[in-house]
N, CA, C and O atoms as a printed pandas DataFrame, in Angstrom:
     atom_number atom_name residue_name chain_id  residue_number  x_coord  y_coord  z_coord
0              1         N          MET        A               1 -100.784  -20.873   30.065
1              2        CA          MET        A               1 -101.540  -21.689   29.389
2              3         C          MET        A               1 -103.103  -21.585   29.691
3              4         O          MET        A               1 -103.646  -21.819   30.771
4              5         N          ILE        A               2 -103.575  -21.271   28.759
5              6        CA          ILE        A               2 -105.262  -20.686   28.695
6              7         C          ILE        A               2 -106.205  -21.969   28.072
7              8         O          ILE        A               2 -105.898  -22.640   27.087
8              9         N          THR        A               3 -107.216  -22.103   28.758
9             10        CA          THR        A               3 -107.998  -23.068   28.451
10            11         C          THR        A               3 -109.316  -22.689   27.524
11            12         O          THR        A               3 -110.078  -22.084   28.279
12            13         N          VAL        A               4 -109.842  -22.778   26.351
13            14        CA          VAL        A               4 -110.964  -22.114   25.442
14            15         C          VAL        A               4 -111.704  -23.223   25.512
15            16         O          VAL        A               4 -111.285  -24.371   25.360
16            17         N          THR        A               5 -113.254  -22.756   25.835
17            18        CA          THR        A               5 -114.298  -23.656   25.669
18            19         C          THR        A               5 -115.272  -23.304   24.977
19            20         O          THR        A               5 -115.527  -22.100   25.004
20            21         N          LYS        A               6 -116.117  -24.167   24.158
21            22        CA          LYS        A               6 -117.412  -23.952   23.543
22            23         C          LYS        A               6 -118.170  -24.960   23.673
23            24         O          LYS        A               6 -117.876  -25.971   23.035
24            25         N          GLU        A               7 -119.186  -24.960   24.411
25            26        CA          GLU        A               7 -120.424  -25.881   24.542
26            27         C          GLU        A               7 -121.356  -26.027   23.023
27            28         O          GLU        A               7 -121.524  -25.113   22.215
28            29         N          PHE        A               8 -121.799  -27.205   22.929
29            30        CA          PHE        A               8 -122.747  -27.749   21.965
30            31         C          PHE        A               8 -123.635  -28.738   22.567
31            32         O          PHE        A               8 -123.368  -29.532   23.469
32            33         N          LYS        A               9 -124.787  -28.563   21.903
33            34        CA          LYS        A               9 -125.924  -29.412   22.270
34            35         C          LYS        A               9 -126.759  -30.218   21.168
35            36         O          LYS        A               9 -126.764  -29.792   20.013
36            37         N          PHE        A              10 -127.393  -31.261   21.474
37            38        CA          PHE        A              10 -128.056  -32.220   20.422
38            39         C          PHE        A              10 -128.933  -32.999   21.237
39            40         O          PHE        A              10 -128.536  -33.380   22.338
40            41         N          GLU        A              11 -130.091  -33.286   20.823
41            42        CA          GLU        A              11 -131.121  -34.108   21.109
42            43         C          GLU        A              11 -131.160  -35.784   20.430
43            44         O          GLU        A              11 -131.387  -36.012   19.242
44            45         N          ALA        A              12 -130.985  -36.466   21.103
45            46        CA          ALA        A              12 -131.066  -37.820   20.308
46            47         C          ALA        A              12 -131.565  -39.116   21.138
47            48         O          ALA        A              12 -131.780  -38.990   22.343
48            49         N          ALA        A              13 -131.731  -40.236   20.560
49            50        CA          ALA        A              13 -132.304  -41.338   21.213
50            51         C          ALA        A              13 -131.485  -42.509   21.191
51            52         O          ALA        A              13 -131.114  -42.750   20.042
52            53         N          HIS        A              14 -131.037  -43.386   22.101
53            54        CA          HIS        A              14 -130.381  -44.428   21.897
54            55         C          HIS        A              14 -131.298  -45.612   22.893
55            56         O          HIS        A              14 -132.379  -45.415   23.448
56            57         N          SER        A              15 -130.449  -46.895   22.894
57            58        CA          SER        A              15 -130.723  -47.487   23.679
58            59         C          SER        A              15 -129.363  -48.677   24.027
59            60         O          SER        A              15 -128.560  -48.904   23.121
60            61         N          LEU        A              16 -129.243  -49.225   25.092
61            62        CA          LEU        A              16 -127.969  -49.936   25.548
62            63         C          LEU        A              16 -128.536  -51.499   25.471
63            64         O          LEU        A              16 -128.951  -51.940   26.542
64            65         N          PRO        A              17 -128.581  -52.136   24.640
65            66        CA          PRO        A              17 -129.319  -53.646   24.549
66            67         C          PRO        A              17 -128.609  -54.322   25.596
67            68         O          PRO        A              17 -129.267  -54.937   26.435
68            69         N          HIS        A              18 -127.195  -54.289   25.673
69            70        CA          HIS        A              18 -126.369  -55.087   26.473
70            71         C          HIS        A              18 -126.765  -54.974   27.949
71            72         O          HIS        A              18 -126.366  -55.804   28.766
72            73         N          LEU        A              19 -127.474  -54.045   28.254
73            74        CA          LEU        A              19 -127.648  -54.078   29.854
74            75         C          LEU        A              19 -128.673  -55.200   30.301
75            76         O          LEU        A              19 -129.438  -55.556   29.405
76            77         N          PRO        A              20 -128.800  -55.726   31.346
77            78        CA          PRO        A              20 -129.583  -56.517   31.896
78            79         C          PRO        A              20 -131.138  -56.318   31.906
79            80         O          PRO        A              20 -131.615  -55.208   32.144
80            81         N          ASP        A              21 -131.866  -57.334   31.662
81            82        CA          ASP        A              21 -133.331  -56.946   31.530
82            83         C          ASP        A              21 -133.859  -56.206   32.579
83            84         O          ASP        A              21 -133.501  -56.560   33.702
84            85         N          GLY        A              22 -134.542  -55.364   32.502
85            86        CA          GLY        A              22 -135.329  -54.621   33.311
86            87         C          GLY        A              22 -134.284  -53.205   33.816
87            88         O          GLY        A              22 -134.633  -52.396   34.676
88            89         N          HIS        A              23 -133.137  -53.159   33.161
89            90        CA          HIS        A              23 -132.607  -51.629   33.390
90            91         C          HIS        A              23 -133.223  -50.728   32.550
91            92         O          HIS        A              23 -133.370  -51.179   31.414
92            93         N          LYS        A              24 -133.659  -49.538   32.731
93            94        CA          LYS        A              24 -134.108  -48.723   32.181
94            95         C          LYS        A              24 -133.498  -47.917   30.872
95            96         O          LYS        A              24 -134.076  -47.268   30.000
96            97         N          CYS        A              25 -132.170  -48.201   31.072
97            98        CA          CYS        A              25 -131.298  -47.764   29.671
98            99         C          CYS        A              25 -131.174  -48.655   28.790
99           100         O          CYS        A              25 -130.481  -48.404   27.804
100          101         N          GLN        A              26 -131.798  -49.887   28.921
101          102        CA          GLN        A              26 -131.863  -50.926   27.682
102          103         C          GLN        A              26 -132.890  -50.714   26.908
103          104         O          GLN        A              26 -132.838  -51.163   25.763
104          105         N          ARG        A              27 -134.175  -49.910   27.392
105          106        CA          ARG        A              27 -135.089  -49.658   26.358
106          107         C          ARG        A              27 -134.703  -48.385   25.714
107          108         O          ARG        A              27 -133.806  -47.658   26.141
108          109         N          LEU        A              28 -135.542  -48.107   24.488
109          110        CA          LEU        A              28 -135.296  -46.657   23.636
110          111         C          LEU        A              28 -135.407  -45.773   24.373
111          112         O          LEU        A              28 -136.355  -46.030   25.115
112          113         N          HIS        A              29 -134.813  -44.503   24.699
113          114        CA          HIS        A              29 -134.946  -43.480   25.287
114          115         C          HIS        A              29 -134.315  -42.469   24.830
115          116         O          HIS        A              29 -133.405  -42.702   24.035
116          117         N          GLY        A              30 -134.595  -41.146   25.177
117          118        CA          GLY        A              30 -133.597  -40.212   24.575
118          119         C          GLY        A              30 -133.018  -38.940   25.753
119          120         O          GLY        A              30 -133.474  -38.841   26.892
120          121         N          HIS        A              31 -132.145  -38.217   25.288
121          122        CA          HIS        A              31 -131.473  -37.435   26.054
122          123         C          HIS        A              31 -131.302  -35.971   25.292
123          124         O          HIS        A              31 -131.373  -35.813   24.074
124          125         N          SER        A              32 -131.089  -35.066   26.156
125          126        CA          SER        A              32 -130.923  -33.689   25.631
126          127         C          SER        A              32 -129.280  -33.518   25.961
127          128         O          SER        A              32 -128.893  -33.068   27.040
128          129         N          TYR        A              33 -128.457  -33.896   24.991
129          130        CA          TYR        A              33 -126.941  -34.014   25.400
130          131         C          TYR        A              33 -126.520  -32.896   25.304
131          132         O          TYR        A              33 -127.210  -32.036   24.758
132          133         N          ARG        A              34 -125.266  -32.611   25.814
133          134        CA          ARG        A              34 -124.466  -31.322   25.702
134          135         C          ARG        A              34 -123.209  -31.914   25.997
135          136         O          ARG        A              34 -123.005  -32.839   26.783
136          137         N          PHE        A              35 -122.081  -31.076   25.041
137          138        CA          PHE        A              35 -120.770  -31.255   25.278
138          139         C          PHE        A              35 -119.959  -29.963   25.239
139          140         O          PHE        A              35 -120.317  -28.975   24.597
140          141         N          ARG        A              36 -118.740  -30.038   26.037
141          142        CA          ARG        A              36 -118.038  -29.085   25.924
142          143         C          ARG        A              36 -116.739  -29.307   25.315
143          144         O          ARG        A              36 -116.070  -30.199   25.835
144          145         N          VAL        A              37 -116.115  -28.544   24.089
145          146        CA          VAL        A              37 -115.065  -28.900   23.672
146          147         C          VAL        A              37 -114.153  -27.942   24.376
147          148         O          VAL        A              37 -114.480  -26.762   24.509
148          149         N          GLU        A              38 -112.775  -28.513   24.928
149          150        CA          GLU        A              38 -111.769  -27.536   25.489
150          151         C          GLU        A              38 -110.644  -27.657   24.795
151          152         O          GLU        A              38 -110.184  -28.764   24.515
152          153         N          ILE        A              39 -110.051  -26.472   24.426
153          154        CA          ILE        A              39 -108.646  -26.658   23.952
154          155         C          ILE        A              39 -107.759  -25.767   24.693
155          156         O          ILE        A              39 -108.135  -24.625   24.957
156          157         N          ASP        A              40 -106.728  -26.151   25.014
157          158        CA          ASP        A              40 -105.546  -25.605   25.956
158          159         C          ASP        A              40 -104.410  -24.973   24.848
159          160         O          ASP        A              40 -104.139  -25.451   23.746
160          161         N          GLY        A              41 -103.926  -23.957   25.373
161          162        CA          GLY        A              41 -102.760  -23.420   24.482
162          163         C          GLY        A              41 -102.472  -22.142   24.710
163          164         O          GLY        A              41 -102.904  -21.678   25.765
164          165         N          ASP        A              42 -101.739  -21.308   23.867
165          166        CA          ASP        A              42 -100.694  -20.150   24.372
166          167         C          ASP        A              42 -101.760  -19.094   23.527
167          168         O          ASP        A              42 -102.440  -19.464   22.570
168          169         N          VAL        A              43 -101.757  -17.940   23.992
169          170        CA          VAL        A              43 -102.545  -16.907   23.129
170          171         C          VAL        A              43 -101.413  -16.436   22.003
171          172         O          VAL        A              43 -100.233  -16.135   22.184
172          173         N          ASP        A              44 -102.281  -16.483   20.637
173          174        CA          ASP        A              44 -101.208  -16.201   19.493
174          175         C          ASP        A              44 -101.450  -14.729   19.133
175          176         O          ASP        A              44 -102.201  -14.006   19.788
176          177         N          GLU        A              45 -100.724  -14.305   17.981
177          178        CA          GLU        A              45 -100.784  -12.996   17.575
178          179         C          GLU        A              45 -102.195  -12.113   17.236
179          180         O          GLU        A              45 -102.225  -10.903   17.013
180          181         N          ARG        A              46 -103.128  -12.857   17.254
181          182        CA          ARG        A              46 -104.869  -12.340   17.040
182          183         C          ARG        A              46 -105.198  -12.135   18.361
183          184         O          ARG        A              46 -106.181  -11.412   18.516
184          185         N          GLY        A              47 -104.527  -12.668   19.639
185          186        CA          GLY        A              47 -104.945  -12.618   20.737
186          187         C          GLY        A              47 -105.709  -13.804   21.295
187          188         O          GLY        A              47 -106.257  -13.752   22.397
188          189         N          PHE        A              48 -105.738  -14.997   20.424
189          190        CA          PHE        A              48 -106.515  -16.022   20.824
190          191         C          PHE        A              48 -105.838  -17.264   20.798
191          192         O          PHE        A              48 -104.834  -17.449   20.110
192          193         N          VAL        A              49 -106.496  -18.355   21.722
193          194        CA          VAL        A              49 -105.792  -19.680   21.749
194          195         C          VAL        A              49 -106.399  -20.214   20.398
195          196         O          VAL        A              49 -105.620  -20.739   19.602
196          197         N          ILE        A              50 -107.526  -20.131   20.132
197          198        CA          ILE        A              50 -108.565  -20.369   18.802
198          199         C          ILE        A              50 -109.644  -19.721   18.899
199          200         O          ILE        A              50 -110.347  -19.577   19.900
200          201         N          ASP        A              51 -109.820  -19.245   17.663
201          202        CA          ASP        A              51 -111.408  -18.520   17.451
202          203         C          ASP        A              51 -112.381  -19.429   17.691
203          204         O          ASP        A              51 -112.330  -20.560   17.207
204          205         N          TYR        A              52 -113.364  -19.012   18.469
205          206        CA          TYR        A              52 -114.458  -19.986   18.745
206          207         C          TYR        A              52 -115.296  -20.334   17.355
207          208         O          TYR        A              52 -116.044  -21.308   17.259
208          209         N          ALA        A              53 -115.038  -19.338   16.252
209          210        CA          ALA        A              53 -115.790  -19.684   15.128
210          211         C          ALA        A              53 -114.903  -20.713   14.491
211          212         O          ALA        A              53 -115.400  -21.309   13.536
212          213         N          GLU        A              54 -113.588  -21.055   14.871
213          214        CA          GLU        A              54 -113.116  -22.029   14.164
214          215         C          GLU        A              54 -113.681  -23.444   14.648
215          216         O          GLU        A              54 -113.927  -24.405   13.920
216          217         N          ILE        A              55 -113.834  -23.362   16.050
217          218        CA          ILE        A              55 -114.307  -24.505   16.913
218          219         C          ILE        A              55 -115.836  -24.876   16.406
219          220         O          ILE        A              55 -116.244  -26.018   16.194
220          221         N          ALA        A              56 -116.571  -23.675   16.261
221          222        CA          ALA        A              56 -117.881  -23.814   15.693
222          223         C          ALA        A              56 -117.851  -24.392   14.325
223          224         O          ALA        A              56 -118.656  -25.284   14.058
224          225         N          GLN        A              57 -117.008  -23.977   13.432
225          226        CA          GLN        A              57 -117.072  -24.457   11.943
226          227         C          GLN        A              57 -116.486  -25.746   12.037
227          228         O          GLN        A              57 -116.514  -26.307   10.941
228          229         N          ALA        A              58 -115.890  -26.524   13.062
229          230        CA          ALA        A              58 -115.450  -27.913   12.928
230          231         C          ALA        A              58 -116.497  -28.812   13.533
231          232         O          ALA        A              58 -116.663  -29.910   13.001
232          233         N          VAL        A              59 -117.212  -28.485   14.562
233          234        CA          VAL        A              59 -118.157  -29.196   15.418
234          235         C          VAL        A              59 -119.430  -29.112   14.883
235          236         O          VAL        A              59 -120.139  -30.104   15.050
236          237         N          ASP        A              60 -119.863  -28.231   14.320
237          238        CA          ASP        A              60 -121.428  -27.987   14.027
238          239         C          ASP        A              60 -121.901  -29.045   12.867
239          240         O          ASP        A              60 -123.054  -29.475   12.899
240          241         N          PRO        A              61 -121.029  -29.437   11.889
241          242        CA          PRO        A              61 -121.304  -30.503   10.979
242          243         C          PRO        A              61 -121.610  -32.150   11.777
243          244         O          PRO        A              61 -122.384  -33.046   11.438
244          245         N          ILE        A              62 -120.632  -32.061   12.956
245          246        CA          ILE        A              62 -120.643  -33.447   13.545
246          247         C          ILE        A              62 -121.967  -33.274   14.308
247          248         O          ILE        A              62 -122.733  -34.236   14.257
248          249         N          VAL        A              63 -122.389  -32.087   15.077
249          250        CA          VAL        A              63 -123.737  -32.188   15.483
250          251         C          VAL        A              63 -124.963  -32.655   14.766
251          252         O          VAL        A              63 -125.870  -33.405   15.128
252          253         N          SER        A              64 -124.701  -31.880   13.434
253          254        CA          SER        A              64 -125.892  -32.285   12.484
254          255         C          SER        A              64 -125.846  -33.428   12.191
255          256         O          SER        A              64 -126.945  -33.759   11.747
256          257         N          ARG        A              65 -125.014  -34.401   12.199
257          258        CA          ARG        A              65 -125.046  -36.022   11.909
258          259         C          ARG        A              65 -125.781  -36.436   13.119
259          260         O          ARG        A              65 -126.258  -37.538   12.850
260          261         N          LEU        A              66 -126.143  -36.061   14.448
261          262        CA          LEU        A              66 -126.424  -36.731   15.537
262          263         C          LEU        A              66 -127.773  -36.232   15.930
263          264         O          LEU        A              66 -128.661  -36.967   16.361
264          265         N          ASP        A              67 -127.877  -34.984   15.764
265          266        CA          ASP        A              67 -129.043  -34.258   16.207
266          267         C          ASP        A              67 -130.557  -34.898   15.536
267          268         O          ASP        A              67 -130.770  -35.033   14.331
268          269         N          HIS        A              68 -131.378  -35.191   16.488
269          270        CA          HIS        A              68 -132.698  -36.059   16.213
270          271         C          HIS        A              68 -132.830  -37.231   15.569
271          272         O          HIS        A              68 -133.813  -37.653   14.960
272          273         N          PHE        A              69 -131.421  -37.906   15.799
273          274        CA          PHE        A              69 -131.381  -39.345   15.213
274          275         C          PHE        A              69 -131.664  -40.318   16.506
275          276         O          PHE        A              69 -131.852  -39.955   17.667
276          277         N          ASN        A              70 -131.644  -41.527   16.034
277          278        CA          ASN        A              70 -131.309  -42.648   16.908
278          279         C          ASN        A              70 -129.780  -43.007   16.835
279          280         O          ASN        A              70 -129.345  -43.510   15.799
280          281         N          LEU        A              71 -128.959  -42.766   17.894
281          282        CA          LEU        A              71 -127.592  -43.024   17.869
282          283         C          LEU        A              71 -127.117  -44.479   17.599
283          284         O          LEU        A              71 -126.023  -44.768   17.115
284          285         N          ASN        A              72 -128.261  -45.517   18.044
285          286        CA          ASN        A              72 -127.780  -46.852   17.651
286          287         C          ASN        A              72 -127.829  -47.324   15.989
287          288         O          ASN        A              72 -127.308  -48.314   15.476
288          289         N          ASP        A              73 -128.590  -46.319   15.393
289          290        CA          ASP        A              73 -128.501  -46.471   13.819
290          291         C          ASP        A              73 -127.068  -45.884   13.060
291          292         O          ASP        A              73 -126.667  -46.197   11.939
292          293         N          ILE        A              74 -126.520  -45.070   13.893
293          294        CA          ILE        A              74 -125.465  -44.339   13.457
294          295         C          ILE        A              74 -123.882  -45.275   13.690
295          296         O          ILE        A              74 -123.007  -45.541   12.866
296          297         N          PHE        A              75 -123.983  -45.583   15.074
297          298        CA          PHE        A              75 -122.568  -46.287   15.772
298          299         C          PHE        A              75 -122.871  -47.599   15.764
299          300         O          PHE        A              75 -124.038  -47.957   15.924
300          301         N          ASN        A              76 -121.859  -48.489   15.575
301          302        CA          ASN        A              76 -121.499  -49.873   15.921
302          303         C          ASN        A              76 -121.116  -50.208   17.322
303          304         O          ASN        A              76 -120.779  -51.330   17.700
304          305         N          PHE        A              77 -121.197  -49.153   18.050
305          306        CA          PHE        A              77 -120.496  -49.401   19.733
306          307         C          PHE        A              77 -121.883  -48.938   20.579
307          308         O          PHE        A              77 -122.945  -48.477   20.159
308          309         N          TYR        A              78 -121.465  -49.230   21.841
309          310        CA          TYR        A              78 -122.334  -49.048   22.752
310          311         C          TYR        A              78 -122.349  -47.619   22.891
311          312         O          TYR        A              78 -121.257  -47.055   22.820
312          313         N          THR        A              79 -123.459  -46.872   23.088
313          314        CA          THR        A              79 -123.601  -45.265   22.915
314          315         C          THR        A              79 -123.756  -44.928   23.979
315          316         O          THR        A              79 -124.717  -44.220   24.280
316          317         N          THR        A              80 -122.718  -45.399   24.994
317          318        CA          THR        A              80 -122.646  -44.867   26.466
318          319         C          THR        A              80 -121.931  -43.364   26.211
319          320         O          THR        A              80 -121.187  -42.999   25.301
320          321         N          ALA        A              81 -122.493  -42.587   27.464
321          322        CA          ALA        A              81 -121.482  -41.250   27.579
322          323         C          ALA        A              81 -120.075  -41.346   27.028
323          324         O          ALA        A              81 -119.521  -40.782   26.084
324          325         N          GLU        A              82 -119.551  -42.508   28.184
325          326        CA          GLU        A              82 -117.820  -42.443   27.834
326          327         C          GLU        A              82 -117.674  -43.033   26.229
327          328         O          GLU        A              82 -116.690  -42.559   25.660
328          329         N          ASN        A              83 -118.200  -43.651   25.693
329          330        CA          ASN        A              83 -117.697  -43.999   24.049
330          331         C          ASN        A              83 -118.068  -42.860   23.350
331          332         O          ASN        A              83 -117.356  -42.426   22.445
332          333         N          LEU        A              84 -119.306  -42.230   23.736
333          334        CA          LEU        A              84 -119.638  -41.078   22.809
334          335         C          LEU        A              84 -118.292  -39.877   23.038
335          336         O          LEU        A              84 -117.676  -39.330   22.123
336          337         N          ALA        A              85 -118.129  -39.729   24.143
337          338        CA          ALA        A              85 -116.873  -38.525   24.368
338          339         C          ALA        A              85 -115.922  -39.063   23.449
339          340         O          ALA        A              85 -115.839  -38.524   22.345
340          341         N          VAL        A              86 -115.290  -39.906   23.686
341          342        CA          VAL        A              86 -114.253  -40.638   22.853
342          343         C          VAL        A              86 -114.357  -40.298   21.668
343          344         O          VAL        A              86 -113.476  -39.708   21.044
344          345         N          TRP        A              87 -115.686  -40.707   21.129
345          346        CA          TRP        A              87 -115.773  -40.551   19.738
346          347         C          TRP        A              87 -115.695  -39.271   19.058
347          348         O          TRP        A              87 -115.206  -39.020   17.956
348          349         N          LEU        A              88 -116.391  -38.321   20.097
349          350        CA          LEU        A              88 -116.338  -36.776   19.684
350          351         C          LEU        A              88 -114.726  -36.233   19.841
351          352         O          LEU        A              88 -114.347  -35.337   19.087
352          353         N          TYR        A              89 -114.023  -36.670   20.604
353          354        CA          TYR        A              89 -112.765  -36.247   20.642
354          355         C          TYR        A              89 -111.903  -36.820   19.490
355          356         O          TYR        A              89 -111.056  -36.066   19.011
356          357         N          ASN        A              90 -112.004  -37.821   19.094
357          358        CA          ASN        A              90 -111.506  -38.382   17.950
358          359         C          ASN        A              90 -111.949  -37.937   16.490
359          360         O          ASN        A              90 -111.216  -38.085   15.512
360          361         N          GLU        A              91 -113.094  -37.433   16.444
361          362        CA          GLU        A              91 -113.871  -36.807   15.480
362          363         C          GLU        A              91 -113.781  -35.281   15.035
363          364         O          GLU        A              91 -113.997  -34.806   13.920
364          365         N          ILE        A              92 -113.414  -34.661   16.181
365          366        CA          ILE        A              92 -113.325  -33.203   15.910
366          367         C          ILE        A              92 -111.712  -33.050   15.322
367          368         O          ILE        A              92 -110.778  -33.655   15.847
368          369         N          PRO        A              93 -111.571  -32.247   14.285
369          370        CA          PRO        A              93 -110.330  -32.346   13.503
370          371         C          PRO        A              93 -109.585  -30.742   14.021
371          372         O          PRO        A              93 -109.125  -29.827   13.338
372          373         N          LEU        A              94 -109.712  -30.899   15.440
373          374        CA          LEU        A              94 -108.897  -29.981   15.966
374          375         C          LEU        A              94 -108.035  -30.404   17.433
375          376         O          LEU        A              94 -108.360  -31.389   18.095
376          377         N          ASP        A              95 -106.997  -29.576   17.778
377          378        CA          ASP        A              95 -106.149  -30.080   18.562
378          379         C          ASP        A              95 -106.982  -30.056   20.022
379          380         O          ASP        A              95 -106.558  -29.260   20.860
380          381         N          VAL        A              96 -108.123  -30.870   20.369
381          382        CA          VAL        A              96 -108.801  -30.787   21.427
382          383         C          VAL        A              96 -107.958  -31.596   22.377
383          384         O          VAL        A              96 -107.291  -32.607   22.160
384          385         N          SER        A              97 -108.215  -30.670   23.861
385          386        CA          SER        A              97 -107.743  -31.226   24.860
386          387         C          SER        A              97 -108.554  -32.218   26.015
387          388         O          SER        A              97 -108.116  -33.068   26.792
388          389         N          ARG        A              98 -110.016  -31.676   25.742
389          390        CA          ARG        A              98 -110.839  -32.580   26.630
390          391         C          ARG        A              98 -112.179  -32.457   25.913
391          392         O          ARG        A              98 -112.434  -31.604   25.063
392          393         N          ILE        A              99 -112.923  -33.311   26.307
393          394        CA          ILE        A              99 -114.452  -33.507   25.952
394          395         C          ILE        A              99 -115.009  -33.600   27.201
395          396         O          ILE        A              99 -114.684  -34.491   27.986
396          397         N          VAL        A             100 -115.891  -32.682   27.473
397          398        CA          VAL        A             100 -116.936  -32.988   28.886
398          399         C          VAL        A             100 -118.132  -33.038   28.224
399          400         O          VAL        A             100 -118.659  -32.066   27.683
400          401         N          PHE        A             101 -118.724  -34.537   28.264
401          402        CA          PHE        A             101 -119.969  -34.640   27.952
402          403         C          PHE        A             101 -121.041  -35.118   29.012
403          404         O          PHE        A             101 -120.913  -35.968   29.893
404          405         N          PHE        A             102 -122.104  -34.359   28.694
405          406        CA          PHE        A             102 -123.108  -34.305   29.658
406          407         C          PHE        A             102 -124.210  -35.347   28.785
407          408         O          PHE        A             102 -124.478  -35.251   27.587
408          409         N          GLU        A             103 -124.651  -36.172   29.579
409          410        CA          GLU        A             103 -125.893  -36.914   29.177
410          411         C          GLU        A             103 -127.239  -36.589   29.449
411          412         O          GLU        A             103 -128.239  -36.620   28.731
412          413         N          THR        A             104 -127.037  -36.218   30.831
413          414        CA          THR        A             104 -127.995  -35.374   31.528
414          415         C          THR        A             104 -127.701  -34.206   32.166
415          416         O          THR        A             104 -126.531  -33.824   32.123
416          417         N          ALA        A             105 -128.538  -33.535   32.767
417          418        CA          ALA        A             105 -128.130  -32.243   33.422
418          419         C          ALA        A             105 -127.277  -32.538   34.580
419          420         O          ALA        A             105 -126.538  -31.598   34.871
420          421         N          THR        A             106 -127.181  -33.477   35.251
421          422        CA          THR        A             106 -126.668  -33.788   36.440
422          423         C          THR        A             106 -125.408  -34.860   36.010
423          424         O          THR        A             106 -124.496  -35.040   36.816
424          425         N          THR        A             107 -125.413  -35.478   34.848
425          426        CA          THR        A             107 -124.262  -36.676   34.733
426          427         C          THR        A             107 -123.275  -36.156   33.465
427          428         O          THR        A             107 -123.477  -35.574   32.399
428          429         N          SER        A             108 -122.212  -36.638   34.103
429          430        CA          SER        A             108 -121.199  -36.315   32.747
430          431         C          SER        A             108 -119.934  -36.940   32.909
431          432         O          SER        A             108 -119.559  -37.298   34.026
432          433         N          VAL        A             109 -119.175  -37.118   31.785
433          434        CA          VAL        A             109 -118.035  -37.820   31.675
434          435         C          VAL        A             109 -117.095  -36.836   31.058
435          436         O          VAL        A             109 -117.413  -35.959   30.254
436          437         N          ILE        A             110 -115.861  -37.090   31.542
437          438        CA          ILE        A             110 -114.577  -36.285   30.888
438          439         C          ILE        A             110 -113.586  -37.019   30.308
439          440         O          ILE        A             110 -113.001  -37.882   30.961
440          441         N          TYR        A             111 -113.266  -36.746   28.940
441          442        CA          TYR        A             111 -112.142  -37.683   28.263
442          443         C          TYR        A             111 -111.224  -36.505   27.708
443          444         O          TYR        A             111 -111.555  -35.554   27.000
444          445         N          ALA        A             112 -109.763  -36.894   28.319
445          446        CA          ALA        A             112 -108.730  -36.021   28.004
446          447         C          ALA        A             112 -107.967  -36.779   26.996
447          448         O          ALA        A             112 -106.907  -36.244   26.672
448          449         N          GLY        A             113 -108.270  -37.963   26.390
449          450        CA          GLY        A             113 -107.304  -38.595   25.385
450          451         C          GLY        A             113 -105.937  -38.836   25.478
451          452         O          GLY        A             113 -105.317  -39.028   26.524
452          453         N          GLU        A             114 -105.584  -38.822   24.588
453          454        CA          GLU        A             114 -103.998  -38.895   24.621
454          455         C          GLU        A             114 -103.398  -37.621   23.761
455          456         O          GLU        A             114 -103.961  -36.915   22.924
456          457         N          ASN        A             115 -102.299  -37.592   24.178
457          458        CA          ASN        A             115 -101.496  -36.519   23.461
458          459         C          ASN        A             115 -101.616  -36.825   21.922
459          460         O          ASN        A             115 -101.493  -37.971   21.491
460          461         N          ARG        A             116 -101.904  -35.553   20.985
461          462        CA          ARG        A             116 -102.002  -36.091   19.600
462          463         C          ARG        A             116 -100.747  -35.670   18.998
463          464         O          ARG        A             116 -100.497  -35.957   17.827
């Protein structure tokens, strides 16, 4: 079993209005988000688990929908790193094993989903 990974990034704003008054994330702010798509599998006849170009073809349009937008205008859920990782996992039309989602350079969540 081999894991293939490809990273993507986007810039976006959001706020978490459900947090208590005074919490800095309650206010509108932005992040340089980054996430890694991980796909586990066996090597095929081409020598790939999956071609990196296939991953980019599936994910680039999703990134375009998020880049330089206010995520609160797009989603009807709290735009936490946890919820965004789950959304990405479900939105990407590939057999994704895990999403590693970085909200900042030092904070991340990993979502491994359920077997598809």
